[in-house]
C-alpha positions as CSV (number, residue, x, y, z in Angstrom):
1,M,-19.7,46.6,44.3
2,I,-16.0,47.4,44.6
3,F,-16.7,50.1,47.1
4,G,-18.8,47.6,49.1
5,L,-16.0,45.1,49.3
6,R,-13.6,47.9,50.2
7,N,-15.8,49.1,53.0
8,L,-16.2,45.5,54.2
9,T,-12.4,45.0,54.4
10,Y,-12.0,48.4,56.2
11,G,-14.6,47.4,58.7
12,K,-17.0,50.2,57.9
13,I,-19.9,47.7,57.2
14,S,-20.8,44.6,59.0
15,P,-20.7,41.2,57.2
16,I,-24.3,40.5,58.2
17,S,-25.6,43.7,56.5
18,M,-23.6,42.9,53.4
19,L,-25.0,39.3,53.3
20,I,-28.6,40.7,53.6
21,V,-28.0,42.8,50.5
22,V,-26.3,40.1,48.5
23,L,-28.6,37.2,49.5
24,P,-31.4,37.9,46.9
25,V,-28.9,38.2,44.1
26,L,-27.1,35.0,45.0
27,L,-30.5,33.2,45.4
28,M,-31.6,34.5,42.0
29,V,-28.4,33.4,40.3
30,V,-28.5,29.9,41.8
31,L,-32.1,29.3,41.1
32,G,-31.7,30.8,37.6
33,F,-29.1,28.3,36.6
34,T,-30.8,25.3,38.3
35,M,-34.4,25.9,37.2
36,G,-35.7,25.8,33.7
37,S,-36.8,29.4,33.5
38,W,-35.3,32.7,34.8
39,A,-38.9,33.9,35.3
40,Q,-39.7,31.0,37.6
41,A,-36.4,31.6,39.5
42,G,-37.4,35.3,40.0
43,V,-40.8,34.3,41.4
44,I,-39.4,31.7,43.7
45,T,-36.7,34.3,44.8
46,V,-39.4,36.8,45.7
47,L,-41.5,34.2,47.6
48,V,-38.5,33.0,49.6
49,M,-37.5,36.6,50.4
50,F,-41.1,37.4,51.6
51,A,-41.0,34.2,53.7
52,L,-37.7,35.1,55.3
53,T,-38.9,38.7,56.0
54,A,-42.1,37.4,57.6
55,I,-40.0,35.0,59.8
56,A,-37.7,37.8,60.8
57,L,-40.6,40.1,61.7
58,L,-42.2,37.3,63.7
59,L,-39.0,36.5,65.7
60,S,-38.3,40.2,66.3
61,G,-41.8,40.7,67.6
62,L,-41.6,37.6,69.9
63,R,-38.2,38.8,71.2
64,N,-39.6,42.3,72.0
65,M,-42.8,40.8,73.6
66,F,-40.8,38.6,76.0
67,S,-38.1,41.1,76.9
68,F,-38.7,43.1,80.0
C-alpha cells in the first residue's frame, strides 16, 4: 500500500486505476460497518462490483460499436 501511494505521488500510476483497485475494499468496509453482518456486506459488495463491471462492458461495447 505504501508503494502504491508513493507511485501515485510520483505519477507512475493514474488515479483512476488506483481508484479501481481500492473501490471494492472501500465498499466492503463501508457496508461492513453499516450493515448487520460482514457476510451480507461481502455479498452486496460482490453484486455491486459485478453490476459495475457489466455496465462498464456494455458502455465499452456501445462506444466501440458507434465509433467509425
